N, C-alpha and C positions, 0 to 999 in steps of 0.2 A: 775394564777396571784396571787401575794402576795402584800398586802399593808403594808408598813413599816412606822410606825408613830414614829417620833423622838420627845421625850418629855423632857422638863426641866421646872423648876420653873420660873415664870415670872421674879423674881429678877435676876436669873442667866442669862436669855435671855437678859434682859436690860443691865446687867453688860458686857456681851460679845459684845453687840452692841456698847456700849460706848467705850470699849477697842478698838474695830475695828476702830471706828471713830477717835480715838486719834493717831492711827498709821500713821506716815508720809509715803508717797510714795505708799500707798495702795489705790486702787480705789474700792469703794463699795457704792451702793445706799442703803444699809441696814441702816435704821434709826429707832428710836423708833416710829416715826409717821407711817412709813410703816408697822412696826410690829403690831401696834395696829389696823391699818386698816385691815390687813390680819387676825389677830386674831378675829376681830369682824365678818368677813365674812367666817370664817373657817367652812367647812361642816364636821360635826361629822362623824366618821367612825363607830359609834355604830350599824348601820344597816348592816355592813359588817360582815359576819360570822367569828367567832373566828379563824377557821382553815385557813382563808384567810387574817388574820390581825396579825401583830406582832408589839408590842410596845417596843421601846428602850428608856431607861432613859439615856440621854446623859450626866448626871452628875455622873454616876457611872462607873463601869468597862465596858468599851466599848468592850474590847477583849472578856470578858465573854458573852456579849450580842451577839457578832458576832458568837461565838461558839454555843450558844443556837440557833441562827437563822439557822446556817448551819445544826445543828442536826435536825431541824424541816423540812428541805427540803427533 
């Protein structure tokens, strides 16, 4: 089992949520309110051993992160 944790700065997350809400014709329940609720109840993965946890910064080179992930499998 491998836990993949996707990370981004809060400002970027809120920007993406706002952008998604402004798109017409797209259905999404993702709102900043739901994000804050989930963030406040998020269970940290700190107790998961490093070998079973992989963090991905979704603001950087995703292709590089995928290659790094594949290399660790």
